N, C-alpha and C positions, 0 to 999 in steps of 0.2 A: 195434053199440054203437058210442059215441062220447063220449070226454070230452074237451072242450076249456077252458082255463084263463089269465088271465095271470096272472103273478107280480109282475110290475110293469109300469111305461109299455113298460120294452124286452124286457121276456121274457115269451116266450108258449109254450105249449107243447099238448101233443093223444096221448090214449090210446085205440085203437081196437082192437077183435075182432068181427073177421067170419068170416061164413061164405059159402062159396060150390059152385057146383058147376056144371057144362057139361055136354052130350052129347059123346061122339065126333063129330068131321068127318067128312065123306062117304069123302075119301081114307085118314086113318088107319083105318075098319073094311073098305074094300073096294078099295084099291089094289092092283092087280097087275101091275107093267106097267115100262115105262121113263116118268120122271117128265122131258119133255123140256127144261122150262126150267131143271130141275136137273142134268141129264145124268145121270142114275142111276136103277139099278132102285130098286122101292120094293114093299113087300108090306104089306097089311093084315092087320088082323085083327078078323074081324065077331064074334068073342066079347068085344071090349071094351066096357065098363059107364060109366055115369057117370065124372066125375073129381074128386072131391071135396076141400076146402079148409078147413081153420080158418087164418085168420090171425090175427094179433097184432104192432101197431107200435106206438112213442112216437118222439116227435117231441120238438127244442127250437128255438126261433128268438130271435136275438137280433138287435133292428133298433135301433142306434144312432146318434147321429151320426160319421159317416165311416166307419164299420162296421158289417156285417150277415154272419153267421154264421148258420147251422142244422144239425142233427146228427139224425141218424135209425136208428133199429135195425127191423129186423123177422125172425120169426121165420113160418114156414108149415109146416102139417102137412098133407100129402096121401096120399088113399085112393083110390089107383088112379090115379098119376100117370102121362098118357100119353106115352113118348118114343118117340123114334126113335133105333135102335143099329143098325150096321152088322152086316152077318153074314157070314163067307167060305163060301160057296157053290158046289161047281163050278166051281173058278178062278175066281169074279166076286164083286164086293162086291154085297150086297142089303142095302137100308134095310129095316127090318124093325120095325112098331110092334108095341109090346107097353107094360104096365101093371103098376104096381107098387107099394106105399105109400114113400113119399119126402118130407124133409126138408129144408128150402131156409133158410138164415139171409142176413143179409145188413145193411149200415149204409152211410149215404151221409151226407158230411160236406162243406159249402162255406163259404167263409170269402172276403168280400168287402170292400175298402177302398178309398175314393175322397177324393179330397183335389184340388179346383180341376178342371181338365183330367184329371186321371190316377186310372185308376182298376184296381184289381189284385183277381183271383180267382182261388183254388187250390180244386178239389174234388177227392172220393176215394170211389170206390166200391170195396164188397165183398161178393162172395158165397160162397156154400159151398151146395153140394146132395151128398145123400147119401142112397144107398139104405137100404129097414129092415134089410139084410145088416152096413149099415158102409161098403161100397164107395162111390165118389162119383158123382154122377148125372153122366151122359154132355151134354153139349151147353150146360155153365155157364159163359159168359164170364168172362175173365181179372179179378182187381184191376186198376184203373184209378186214377192219378192224371190230372190236368186243369188247367192251369194258362194264367192268359191276361192280358197286361199292354196298357192300352189308352189312347191320349190322344187325348181329342174336344173338337175346340172348335166346341163347337153355339152358342156365342154370336157368332162370328165373322158378320161377311155373307155369308161365302161359308163356309158350316160341311163342316169335312172331317175325317175321324178315319184313327186306322192303330193296326192291331191285332195283336201276336204271339198266337199260340194254340201251346202244347205239350200233348203226351201221351205219357205214358210207359204202356203196358200191361206189367202184373206177368207174369215168366214163370209157368206155369201147370205146377206139380209135381202135383197131383191128377188123373190123369185116370182114368176108368173103365174097366172091364179092356176094353170096346167098343174104346174111345178107343186103348188101348194096342198092341189086336191091330193098329188100324186105321193109326195113325201109325207103328209099330213103334218104339216109345218109350215112357219112362216121364216125357219132362218137353218141354214146347210153347217155344221161348225167350221172350224179351217185349223190347220194341222200344220206340223214340222217334220221334215224329213231332211236326215243325213247320210250323206254316202263317202266312201272311201277307198281311193285308188293308188296304185301302187305301179311300176312297171320299170324293168333293168333289164337293158342289153348287154348281157354277160359276155357275147362273144360276139363278132361279124354275122349279121345274118341272124342272130338266135336273142331273142327275147324271152319275158315273162312279165304275163301281168297278173294282178289280180285285185281284188275287187269288192267290197262289201255294199250292197244295195239295203236301204232301210235300216243304218245302222242300229240305231234304237228300237228295234224292231216294234215299230208306232203298227197301234191297229186303225186303219185310218179306210178311206172311200172316197174317190174323186167323186167333184158332185156331179159331173155329168156319167158317172158309172149308174145305169141302171139299175146292174146288180145286186147293188147296196139296198138296194128296196127289198128283197126275201133274204136279206142278211150276209151277204156274199163279201166280202172286201177284199182290198187289196193282197198280194204277198208280203209275208213277213220279212224277215232277216236275209237275205239271203249271199251267198259267195260264190265264187267263181274264182278259177286258175284256169288261162291260158298260154301255152308254149307255143312260140309260132318259131320257124325258120325259114329262111329265103336261102334259094340258090337259083 
């Protein structure tokens, strides 16, 4: 069920209530051995039943001269939420599928301003998950701030753009009991990343794009990365150059 409305010329919003379900995937029920792509042992649960959820969300948008912003809130109540938990058995980690009631709450926000060739944008995303007993839900992404500043000369005979991206992943202070056991800590640190992109259309149909990912060469691991448990971090600074021609 969805209700959408326009309060003014620039303001509009919506409310939505929905019900969904899904059957367990094959690997969630019958996995029994090494997952080669993830390099881990997994064990399914043949007794898993359908995962069902109630979802409610509200959104509001403003789109006016030189300014755009939007915000949203959501809440989800799961019956038999299917998740993957690390379990220590016989001197090794086994990732076991299990199910239980759970709740997820979250919010997303965006602000975008523009004047002439200048564009700036800021985003924020937050989500919290908990099991029926109040413990944190495993594998929930940390809160994240994002921002970017872009200068675009789109009306130039040879259009070009320059853009700086920033990402801040907030420290994760709420870990599930299985995550605390796996990581050996009650807190996963946050980190900051910067990226730079530039593009130039130097002839009709011909363009060049250059970028630097992880500009500061930060040593980091995403909180949802299982590889960091054995000391494997995300890539450092990366340079890319792409030449394109359309005919």
